Every structure is written in structure tokens, then in C-alpha cells.
N, C-alpha and C positions, 0 to 999 in steps of 0.2 A: 293655593293657600293651605289646603289640607296636607299637602306633602311637607310644607315648611313646618307646620305644627307637629306633625308626626316625627319629623327629623329632630326637632328641638326636644320633644318628649323622650325620644330614644337616647339622645346625648345626655340629657339631664339624668335619666335613669342609670346610664352607664357610669357617670361621674359619681352619683350618689352611692352606687354599689361599691365602687372602688374605694371611696372615702370610708364607708362603713367597715370594709375589711381592714383597713389600716387602723381604725379605732379599736376593733376587736383584737388585732395582733398586738397593738400597743398595750391594751389592758392585760392580755395574757402574759406579756413580758413583765409588766409590773407585778402581777401576781406571782410569777415564777421567781423574780428577784426577791420579793418579800418573803416567800417561803424558804428560799435559800438562806436569806439573812436570818430568819428565825431558826433554821436548823443549826447554823454555825453559832448563834447566840445560845442555843440550848445546850451545847456541848460544854462541859465543865472539865476540860483537860488543860494541863499546863506543861510547859517544857522549860525547866529551870536548869541552867548550866552552871557547873562549878566555875568555868571561865569561858567567855566567848572568843578569846584570843589565845592562840598557841604560838609562842615565840620559839623558833628553832634555835635561835642564837646564831653563832658562826659554826657551820658544819663543813665537812670535807666533801669534795666532789665525789659523786657516785656513792655516797654513804646512804644509810637507811633513811628514807624520807617519810616513813609511816609514823603518824601521831594519832591521838584520839581526843575527842571532846566528850566529857561525861555529863549526862543530864539525868534529871529525875522528873517524873510526872507527879506533881503535888496536887493535882486536881482530883475530882471524884469520878471522872469518866475515863475510859481508855484513851490513850494518846496514839494517834496514827500519823506517822511521817509519810506524806504522800510522795514528795520528791526531794532530792538533794542534788544541787548542780554546782559544779566548780566554775569559777570565773574564766578559766581557760583549760585547755587540754592537758596542761602540766599538773593540774590539781584534780585528783580523782577521789570523790567521796564514796563511802559505803555507809549504809544505815539499816536499822532493823526494819524488816518488811511486815512483821507481825505487830499488832497493837501492844502498847506498853501499858500494863495495868496501873491503876492508881497506887502511888507509893513505891512503884518499881523504878529502877534506874536502867539506863541503856547507854550505848556509845555510838558516836558518829565517827567513823574512821576516815582519815584523809591521808593520801599518799602524794607527796610532792616529788616531781622529777628532779633529782639532785644532780643531773648531768648539766643542768643550766647554771652557769656561774653568775655570781653577783647578788645584789640585794633583791629581795622579792617581798611583795605583799599581795596576797590573793584572798579571795572570799569564797565561801560556800553558802548558797542560799537554800534554806529549808522551807518547804511548804507543809504545814501541818493542819490538823483539825482544831488546834488550840486557839488559833487566832487567824484572822483574815490576812494580817500583815505577815510577810515572810520574815523568818529569823535569819540574820546575817552573822556568820561565823568568819573569823579572820585568822589566817596563818601568815607569819612573817619570819624573816631571817636573812641570812647571807650565806651563799655557797662559795667556798674558796675555789680558785681555779685549780685545774689538775696540776700535780707536781711536774716540774720540768725534768726531762730525762737527764740524769747526771752524767751519763756516758755520751760523749760526742763521737760522731762518726769520724773515723780517720781515713785519710786517703792512702791507698796502697802505693808505695813508691818502688816496689820491687819489680824487676823485669824491665825489658826494653820497651820504649814507646813504639807505637805503630809507625812504620815508615810510609810516607806519602809517595806514590809512584807517579 
């Protein structure tokens, strides 16, 4: 009887300890999330673009695929662009790594691989300290196929054909 009581007491203590740790971890996560939210809400930076879409129009194969998005920080705190990611490997963005002061402007550069022919629509996703939601920029256009070679290869008709033995 004593062994059963002791066993039940040990199991009860172990379960209670495990549950208490989960509650503490859960409370810590809530506090961390709340402090992160307060930090992002305390930042008063903005990222305002002249245009969030760049239309390449119709361009030639292997032409210059570099374009830029111009923005301004109209907030009162410095703007930090944390990341910029293209939707595929054919779209490569560049962005300022240093904070953009209030009232200052900057550029997000983008280079599209113009060896790919046909119509395209690609996106660049920015993560900033201005908002928890990412900023989506779009490039679109059409790349003409490469020009066909105007000279056709001609068969040489001179000389005797090889004889079969």
C-alpha cells in the first residue's frame, strides 16, 4: 500500500512539474511576442514608393535588364530594409544596407535576366522596420526572341564525293 501511494505521489509530482514548465514557457513566449510587437509599433519609419511597378515594355533579348524603384522615408525614424528577395533566380534585387534617415530617398535596384524570352511578371519582397507586412514590388514586360541568323549555311558542292569500297 505504501509503495502504491509513493508511486502515485512521484507520478503526480512529475506531471505537475512538466505542466508548470509549459506554462512558464508559454508565458515567456507571450511576453516576447508582446515586446516585439511594441518595438515594431514604436518605430515610425515609412517606405513610400514613386511606383511599386516597373514595366520594362518590350525589350530585346540580352539587353540591359537593370531597373530601379525609388522610395522615400517620410517617417520620423530611420528606415531599415532588412531583406529583399526576388521571386525567382532571374530577378536579382539590390538595396541599401544602411538605415535611410527621415526625409531621405533611396533605391531598390533590380536586374532581370533578359536571356529568357517571352512575357514575364516577377516580384520582389521587402522586409523593413516600417511595417510587419512585407512590401511587394513588381516588374513586368516582354523579351523578344533572339534575332534569327540571316545567313544560312550552304553545302559545299565542290570536289568529288567519297567513294565506297
